[in-house]
Each structure stands twice: as C-alpha cells, then as structure tokens.
N, C-alpha and C positions, 0 to 999 in steps of 0.2 A: 504494500500500500504506500502511495506517495505521502511522505511525511513533511515535505518541504513547505508547501503552501497552506496557510490557514484559510479556512472557508468562512467568509463573512456572512453573518446571520442577522436578519431583522426579526424581532419578536412583535407579532401583531396580536394584541389582546393581553391584558395584564392581570387577569384573575388567575385561572389555572396556568396561564402563560408565565406569570411572575413566580408562582409557586414551584412549577416543575420545568417548563420549557427553558426559562432563562437560566436557572442554576445548572440544568442539564447541559446546555450548550456551553456555558462558561467552564464547566468541569471537563468537558471533552478536550483532548489534546489537539484535535484537528480543527476545531471550530472556535470562532470569536464573535461574540455579540457586538455588532457595530451600530445598531439602530433599534429604536423601540417606537411603536405606534400606540396611541390611545386617542379616542375621539375628543377627549379633554386634554388640550395641549399642556395645561398645568400639571396634570397627572403624568403625562408622558415625560415631561422634563423632570419631575420629581423621581420617577423610576430610573431615568437615565443618570441623574445625579447620585442616587443611592448606590447604583450598581456600576458606576464608572463607564457608562456607555456614551459614545461620541455624539450620536444624532438622536433627536427626539422630535417627532412630528405628529400632527393630527390629520394629515392628508396622506393617503396611501401612495398617490402618484409621486410625492416627494421622496418617499422611501424607495420606490422602485427606480427612481432616477439616479440613485447613488451607485456609482461604479463599485464601491466596496461591498455591496450586498450581492451575494451569490445565491443565498437561500432565504426564503421567507417562511416562517413558522406561524401558522394561523391557529389561534385558540379562542376566537371570538364566539359569541352565541351562534348556533347553527343557521339561523335565518340570514346571517351575513356571509356565510362561507362561500356560496356559489359566486357572487359578484366579485368578492375579494380574490378568491382563488383564480378566477378567470383573468383578472387584471395581472396577477402575479405571473401566470403562465404566458400571457400575451407579451409581457415585458421580458420574457426569456429567462426568468429566474426559476430556480428549483423550488420545490414546494414540500413542506411537511404540513399535513392537514389533520386537525383534530377531529374526533368523532363526536356525535353523529356527523357524517360527511356533509350533509346538506338537508334540503327539505324533501327531496324525492330522488329516486334512482336515475331519472332522465337527466337531471342536473349533473350528477356525478359521471354518468356515461359521457356527456358532452365534455367535461373536464378531462376525462381519461383520453378521449380521442384528441383533444386539443394539445395535451401534454406530449402525446406521441408525435403529433404534427410538428410541434415546436422543438422537439428533441430535448425536453427538459425532464429531470427526474421528479417524480411525484410519489411520496410515501404517505401511508396512512398510519396514525398512531394507535395500532392495535397491540398494546404492550403485553397482553397475556401470553402471546407467543414467545415472549422472552423471559418469563419467570421460570426459574429452575425446576420447581415441582411440576409445572405444566409441561415443560420439555421432557421431563422424565415420564409423565403420563403418555405423551406422544410416542416415545420410544417403546414403551410397553405395548401400546396398541399396534404399532408398526410390526412388532415382533409376534403379534398374534396371541398375546397373553390370555385374553378372555375367549378366544375362539370366535365362533359365530355369535354375534351380538343378539341378545334377546330384548333388552330394554336399556334406554338411557334416561336418567332422571336428573334434572338440574334444578336446584333451589338457589335463589339469590335473594335472601330475605334480610333486609337491614332496617335500621331505625333513622336514617339520615333525614327524613322528612316526616317522621311520625308526630312531632310536636306541631299541633295546629297553630301555635303562635309564631312559628317560623315565618318571617315576612315574605310577602308576595314579591316575585321578580319574574324575569322573562321565562324562567323554567316552568312557571305556572301556566303558560300559554301554549296551546297546541300549535297555533299558527306561527310561533317563533322557534319551533323545534324542541319545546320543553317536554318533560315527562320521563318516566322511568324507562320506557321502551327505547327512547333515543339515547338516554344517558348510559344505560348498562345493557339493554337488549342488543344494542349495536355491537358490543363486545361479544355477547353470547352467540349471536349469529355468526360472527367471524370465527370464533373458536369451534363452533359446531362444524362449520364447513372445513376448517383446518384439520380437526381431529377425526371427524366421522364421515366427511364427504358431503355431497350436495343434497338438497332437500327436494322431494318429489311434490309434496303438498302440505298445507298447514291449515290450522284452525285457531283463531285468536279471539280472546275476550279481554277487553281493557276496562279498567274501573278507576274512578276518582273518588277516594274515600273522604277527602277534605276539600269540599267545593268552594271554600272561601278562605282567604288568608289576610292578615293585617296589611293594610296599605302603608308602606314606609314613608309616603309623602303626606299622609293625612292621619294623624293620631286618632284612634278610636274607630276608624273606617275599615271596612273589609272590601277586598276586591275579589271578583269571581275567578275561579280556577277551572280550566277545562282540559288540562293535560293529565294524562294517566299517571297514577302512582302505583298501580298494581296491574300485572299482565299475566294471564294464563294462556299458554300456547301449547298446542299439540302439533307434532310434526311427524310425517312419515318420510324417512330418509330414502334416498335413491335405491339403497340396497334392501329396503323394506323394513329396516329397524324402526320401531316406535320410539319417539322421544318426547318427553314431557318437560316443559320449561315453566317454572313459576318464579316471577320477579315481583318484589314489592319493596318500596322505600318507606313504608309506613307501619312496619311490624316491630312493635316494642319487643325486645329480647328475641328478635329473629335469629334463626340458626346460623346465619352468615351465608357463605357461598360454597356450595357443594355440587360436585359432578359425580354421579354414580353410574358405572357401566357394568351391566350384568350380561354374562355370556355363558355358552355351553361349557367352557373350560375353566371359567373362574370369574372373579369380580375385581374391579378397580374402583377405589373411592378417593377422590381428590377433594380437599376442602379446607376451609378456615372459618373459625367462629369469631375472628377478630372483627368487631363492628366499628372500630375506630380507624382502621387502615385496611383498604381492600386488597393490598398486596402482601403485607407482612402476615406470616402465620400459616401459609399453605403447607400441607403435608400430604403425602401419597400413601394410601393403604392398599394392600393387595392380598388376595386369597385364591389359591387354586380351588376348584370345585370341591365342596364338602369340608373345607378347612376354615379356620378362623382368620379374620383380617389381621394382618401385622403391618407395621409401618415400614416403608422402604426408605433406606438411607439415600440421600441425594448425593451423587458422586461429585467430587471436587471439580471435575471438568465442566460441570454444569453450573456450579455455584457462582454467585456474583463475586467479582474481584473486590468489591467494596459495597457495604450496605450503608444506608442513610436513615436518619430518624423518620423521614417520610418514605414509606415503602415504594411509592410510585416512581421515585427518582432513578433507582438502579435499572429497572426495565426500560425506562425512557432513554437512558444513556445507551442501552443496547439498540433501541430504535435509531438513535443518532449514528451508532456504528453502521447500521444497515444503510442509512442515508448517505454517509460518507463513502462507503463501499460502492454504492450505486453511482455516485458522482464520479468516483475514480474510474469506474467501468463504463460510464456513459450509458447506463440502462437502468430503468426502474426495476427494483427487486421487491419480492414479497416481504411485507404487505404493501402493495401498490394501490393505486386508485381502482384497479380491477377488483381487488378484494373488497374495497370500499363500496363499489357498485353493488356487489352481491349482498353485503350486509344491509345496505339501504333498501335494496329490492325486497328483502325478506321483511323489513320493517314496513314498507309500503303495503305489502300483501297482508301483513297482520292487521293493519288498519282497515284494509278492504274487507278482510274476512269478518272483522268485528262489526263493520257497518252492514254487511250483507247477511250476517248470522249464518255463514256457511263455510265449508272447506273451499280453499282456492288452490289451484295448481300453480306450481312454481316452474317457470321456464328455465331451460338450461342457460347458464350464464353466457356462453359463447354465442348462443342464438339471440339472447337479449342485446348483447353488445353489437 
C-alpha cells in the first residue's frame, strides 16, 4: 500500500461525524482531516478550531472546490444524503456515505452508476462486517459449521428511544429518513445478505409506540412522531431458509443484539447484551448438534489492533482501511454503494409490505441495478 501521500478528508455532518468519522480519520495513518462542513458556519468553525482543522464552511461547493480534499465523508441526516453525495461524486471526489444511504433505492442506484461513470471510489459505512466476533461468525458459516440452515432468528432490542421524554428531532420523521428501520435495519439487511445470501421475499410490520415527543423549540409542547420505533420482519432467503428479524429502540431492559443460526449440524449464536454501546461486548457461541453452547475464542488475527472507549471507532477505522485500499487500487471495494443499494431496497420493500399488508418479492440485485 502506498504510504507516501496523505489522503485529504472533508467531514460533512458533525453529530455522528464528530463522534466517530472525525476521530477515525484523524487516527488513521493515511488520512488527514482538512475541512469540516456544518450548515451553521459558527458550529463548523468551532469544530475546526477544536480539532485543528484548516477549513470550515457552511457551503458544500466551497468544500468541494478545495484541491486538498480527496474524500468527503457524509454523516448528515438521510434526507440530505442523495443531493450531497451527488455533488461530491460530480466534483470527482471519493465518497464515504453513512447509512441509511438515502430515502429510496432508486437514489442510491443513481449514485452507484454515477460513481462508476466518474471513476471515483464510493464506500458505505457498514461496520458490522469489520467487528471480530462477526468475522468469526462469517468464517464458521463459510466452513459449513451448522450444515443446512433451518432457521435464522435476529433480535435487536434496545432502550435508546424508550424514554418518551427524549426530545423530538429529524429521527422522528419518516419523510426525513428517521426510524429504527433506517437506523439499524439498514445494518441488519446488509449483514443478512453478507452472511446468508440474498432475500427471495419478505413481510414487514412497522409500529410507532411513542407518537409524540417534546418539542425542543417550545417548552411544554409535543410534536407528532410518524417514524417507526419497532419493526417485525419475516424473510424467506434465496436458499429457502426462514429468517425472523425483530428490531425495537423502545424496549426497556431489551436483550440487546443477537443473531441465532440453527442448522442440521449445529447452532451458532452471536450476541451482546450491552445496551450502552452497540459494538462492545459481542461474543460467539457454538454447539454441534445435540451439544451445549460454548463460547468460541476470537483469534488474534481477527482482533482489533486497538480498542477505544466508544466501540464504534475501531470498526470504523477498518472501514477507512477499506476506503484507502480502494483509492490505492482505483476501484470500489465491498461494502460499496452496490451493497448500499441492496440494503435500501430491502428497507423500501419492508415499507411497501407494511402498507400493503402482504408479502413482497425481492428482485435480484443485478437485475434491479
């Protein structure tokens, strides 16, 4: 890998961007954060001053005009992704795009083709692919540990939005890309396709348990919420395996995040009950048919070289590794916008299934593209 040239990065979005994207790129040996964007210029400048960043703007075109910027990392709310990502790609800059990728799969398909046309690298932030316990699960599955699969059961039950007094924000609005399906279902759909293959059809039910939240701009007032906080989804995979996915962000003392794979030859269970950090705490349990589950030690070759207080940072740095490798090789690598299209397509079809109260068929990705 070429170690001579630093890759200049612009951070667009300073919520998750400031918590994870910014420190991740500053930590990486090959990247340098040279610019930051926020719609409020004062906040952009404050972030730049705090983190010793050269440029701060509230206009994306000014960021894109900087010759020092090679990559733009976008972590704004989803309803802004498409227009911003399109500008980035058209300017000939490489892209790291946060999930959910956009508002619908057609938008992401357009970005995918545009990136190919402009010959720029475009990577999606699907960090579960880079967590050691998940990589170990993938290896066990590739080696046929469970044999023919009989059932896949996934629970992602957390408390992050269980408090009805948590203030209203864009996440509360469906038309802004809010909701649990977009926030974590996007990850689940990506790792389902990575670990188990494509989906043949699905049936989804979406619910909103807290229909109003406090208005942060008007004390004592409540604003309506129409984005889902609970999702129940049944899937039939292309190989015929039934898969059940339950997601909720409003479950007090929820069991956390668990993936259970049952097969003819054995069982694999991956999970974490850490409700404070959705990366720290994953462990893999395995059992041959008829035996008790035992924990599988994670080999050093898969372990993070460094762990951080915030568990999300170490896998994000591995996403940057993939981005840098892709730039060095001049080709988009997995997880690219192609994987982003599929995750978004499955979310779109879940909404369609919920609205029609019926099963929906899932087209093959290459045919959809």
